C-alpha positions in Angstrom: -3.0 -38.3 3.8 -1.2 -34.9 4.0 -3.0 -32.0 5.7 -2.3 -28.7 4.1 -3.5 -25.3 5.6 -3.5 -22.4 3.2 -4.3 -18.9 4.4 -5.4 -16.2 1.9 -7.1 -18.9 0.0 -10.3 -17.1 -0.9 -8.8 -15.4 -4.0 -5.7 -14.9 -6.0 -2.8 -17.4 -5.9 -4.1 -19.1 -2.7 -7.4 -19.9 -4.5 -5.6 -21.0 -7.6 -3.2 -23.3 -5.7 -6.1 -24.7 -3.8 -7.8 -25.7 -7.1 -4.6 -27.2 -8.3 -4.0 -29.2 -5.1 -7.5 -30.5 -5.0 -6.5 -33.2 -7.5 -3.7 -34.6 -5.3 -6.1 -36.2 -2.6 -4.5 -34.0 0.2 -6.7 -32.8 3.0 -7.0 -29.1 2.2 -8.0 -26.6 4.9 -8.6 -23.1 3.5 -8.6 -19.9 5.4 -10.0 -16.6 4.0 -11.3 -13.3 5.1 -14.5 -13.3 3.0 -17.0 -16.0 4.0 -18.7 -16.0 0.5 -15.4 -16.3 -1.4 -13.8 -18.8 0.9 -16.9 -21.1 1.0 -17.0 -20.9 -2.8 -13.4 -22.0 -3.2 -13.9 -24.7 -0.6 -17.0 -26.0 -2.4 -15.2 -26.1 -5.7 -12.2 -28.1 -4.3 -13.9 -30.3 -1.7 -11.9 -28.6 1.1 -12.7 -27.6 4.6 -12.7 -23.9 5.3 -12.5 -21.3 8.1 -13.0 -17.6 8.1 -10.5 -15.3 9.8 -9.7 -11.7 9.3 -6.0 -11.1 10.0 -6.7 -7.5 10.9 -8.1 -8.9 14.1 -5.7 -11.0 16.1 -8.5 -12.6 18.1 -9.6 -14.2 14.8 -6.1 -15.6 14.5 -6.2 -17.1 18.1 -9.7 -18.5 17.4 -8.5 -20.0 14.1 -5.5 -21.7 15.8 -7.7 -23.1 18.4 -10.0 -24.7 15.8 -7.1 -26.1 13.8 -5.5 -27.6 16.8 -8.8 -29.2 17.6 -9.7 -30.7 14.2 -6.1 -31.6 12.9 -4.2 -34.6 14.2 -1.3 -33.4 12.1 -0.4 -30.4 9.9 2.1 -31.2 7.2 2.2 -27.8 5.5 1.2 -24.4 6.8 1.1 -21.9 3.8 1.2 -18.4 5.2 -0.1 -16.7 2.1 -2.5 -14.1 3.4 -1.3 -10.6 2.8 -1.5 -7.4 0.9 -0.6 -3.7 0.3 -2.8 -1.1 2.0 -3.0 2.7 2.4 -2.3 4.0 5.8 -1.0 4.2 8.3 -4.1 2.4 9.7 -4.3 1.3 13.2 -6.0 -2.0 13.8 -8.0 -2.7 16.9 -4.9 -4.5 18.3 -2.9 -1.3 18.1 -0.6 -2.3 15.2 -0.3 -0.9 11.7 -2.6 -2.8 9.4 0.1 -3.7 6.7 2.5 -5.0 9.4 -0.2 -7.0 11.3 -1.7 -8.7 8.3 1.4 -9.5 6.5 3.6 -10.4 9.5 2.3 -10.4 13.0 -0.8 -12.5 12.1 1.1 -15.3 10.4 3.8 -15.0 13.1 1.1 -15.6 15.8 -0.6 -18.4 13.9 2.6 -20.3 13.4 3.5 -19.8 17.1 0.1 -21.1 18.2 0.4 -24.2 15.9 4.0 -24.9 16.5 3.6 -28.0 18.7 1.5 -29.6 15.9 3.9 -28.5 13.3 6.9 -29.9 15.0 5.1 -33.3 15.7 4.3 -33.4 12.1 7.8 -32.5 10.9 6.0 -29.9 8.8 6.9 -27.2 6.3 6.0 -23.6 6.7 5.8 -21.9 3.3 5.7 -18.1 3.5 4.6 -16.0 0.5 7.0 -13.0 0.3 7.8 -10.7 -2.5 10.4 -9.0 -4.6 9.1 -6.0 -2.9 11.3 -6.8 0.1 14.4 -6.0 -2.0 12.9 -3.1 -3.8 11.3 -1.2 -1.0 12.2 -2.8 2.3 14.4 -1.2 5.0 13.4 -2.2 8.4 13.9 0.2 11.3 13.9 -2.0 14.5 12.7 1.0 16.5 9.7 1.5 14.2 8.4 -1.9 13.0 5.0 -0.5 12.4 6.3 2.3 10.1 4.4 5.0 12.0 7.0 7.6 10.9 7.2 8.3 7.2 4.6 5.7 6.2 4.2 4.8 2.5 2.3 1.8 1.2 5.4 0.6 -0.8 7.8 0.8 2.1 5.3 -0.8 4.6 4.7 -3.6 2.2 8.4 -4.0 1.4 9.2 -4.2 5.2 6.4 -6.7 5.8 7.6 -9.0 3.0 11.2 -8.6 4.3 9.8 -9.6 7.7 8.4 -12.8 6.1 12.0 -13.6 5.0 13.5 -12.9 8.4 10.8 -15.1 10.0 11.6 -17.9 7.5 15.3 -17.7 8.3 14.8 -17.6 12.1 12.2 -20.5 12.0 14.9 -22.5 10.3 17.6 -21.5 12.8 15.3 -22.4 15.9 13.3 -25.3 14.7 14.9 -27.1 11.7 16.9 -29.3 14.0 13.6 -30.5 15.4 12.2 -31.4 12.0 10.5 -28.2 10.9 11.4 -26.7 7.5 10.7 -23.2 6.3 10.8 -21.4 3.0 9.9 -17.9 1.6 9.2 -17.2 -2.1 8.2 -14.6 -4.6 5.0 -15.6 -6.5 5.6 -13.3 -9.5 3.8 -10.3 -10.5 0.3 -11.7 -10.6 -2.9 -10.2 -12.0 -5.0 -10.3 -8.7 -6.8 -7.8 -6.5 -3.3 -6.8 -5.1 -3.0 -3.1 -4.2 -6.6 -2.4 -4.9 -6.9 -0.8 -1.4 -4.0 1.6 -1.7 -3.0 4.9 -3.3 0.4 3.4 -4.4 1.2 3.5 -8.1 0.9 -0.3 -7.9 -2.8 0.3 -8.0 -2.5 1.5 -11.5 0.0 -1.2 -12.5 -2.2 -4.1 -11.2 -5.5 -2.6 -12.2 -4.8 -0.6 -15.4 -3.5 -1.3 -18.8 -0.3 -2.8 -17.6 -2.2 -5.7 -16.1 -1.9 -7.4 -19.4 1.8 -7.9 -18.8 1.3 -9.7 -15.4 1.2 -13.5 -15.0 -2.1 -15.2 -14.3 -3.3 -16.3 -10.8 -3.0 -19.9 -12.1 0.7 -19.3 -12.8 1.3 -17.7 -9.4 -0.7 -20.5 -7.8 1.5 -23.0 -9.5 4.5 -21.4 -7.7 2.8 -21.6 -4.4 1.9 -25.3 -5.2 5.5 -26.0 -6.0 6.6 -25.1 -2.5 3.6 -26.8 -0.8 4.1 -30.0 -2.7 7.9 -30.1 -2.8 10.0 -32.0 -0.4 12.3 -29.9 1.7 15.9 -30.8 0.9 15.0 -31.9 -2.6 12.6 -29.3 -4.2 13.8 -26.5 -2.0 16.2 -25.7 0.8 15.0 -24.9 4.2 15.7 -21.3 5.4 16.0 -19.8 1.9 14.2 -17.2 -0.2 13.3 -18.2 -3.8 12.8 -15.7 -6.5 11.3 -18.5 -8.5 10.8 -22.3 -8.2 14.3 -23.9 -8.3 16.1 -20.6 -8.0 17.3 -19.2 -4.6 16.9 -15.4 -5.0 18.9 -12.4 -3.9 16.9 -10.2 -1.6 17.4 -7.2 0.7 20.7 -7.2 2.5 19.1 -7.0 5.9 17.8 -10.5 5.3 21.3 -11.9 5.6 22.0 -10.2 8.9 21.4 -12.9 11.6 21.4 -10.2 14.3 18.4 -8.4 12.7 16.6 -11.6 12.2 17.0 -12.5 15.9 16.0 -9.0 17.1 13.0 -8.8 14.7 11.8 -12.2 16.1 12.3 -11.0 19.6 10.4 -7.7 19.2 7.6 -9.4 17.3 7.2 -11.8 20.2 7.2 -9.0 22.7 4.5 -7.1 20.7 2.3 -10.2 20.8 3.2 -11.0 24.5 4.2 -14.5 23.5 7.3 -16.6 24.3 8.5 -19.4 22.1 
């Protein structure tokens, strides 16, 4: 039986993918911020569930400890939690909220599970966004975006960080059996951007919402990468604009030097050593 861990599973595409995967017989482990929403999705899918707020890195550390304890193997880690937020907002860990929730938290979680993932020859699936190409431009000297913060740029940089992380995971660990992929789930009618003053708040929660795809459609894209076999359904180390189509993204994503340095600086921020 495959063991699949999905973060951001209490709502949106994470919840939709969980409902779709429930029929496959896999062991599903769902992670969400809301105890009520996460337990409701778990009850509907027969899944196990854990609560963790990625705005608190101690929650991530606790979650990793619990997963290492209860899982003999992890076949897929879907780093799906994320969002766009107003700011800049400082977390209790001292990082900007958008950067921490979208990048540092999944980076840390993957690090803390890496031995289990390598032993399982696992896949790491990272939910990114077309926003990486539209809004991202990473300044390695200001990864938190303290200077000139805007919700769009902070989100674009964080989603670009997901792609850089995917590529560097592949470079460092694919030879030991780990596969990694990043993908754009589509423009999905979820609670995205509800906690921001970005114009995306009006797009996702106004009249234009009718033109967005459903959470079930976005969930099906996440399911594709979770279920798909690396090397057949998708290529490790790549970013996909849609299932079956490797996408073009921000030019910084193709700079191996930026990927290495972004990895190094992220590790230094978290005081970890891979």
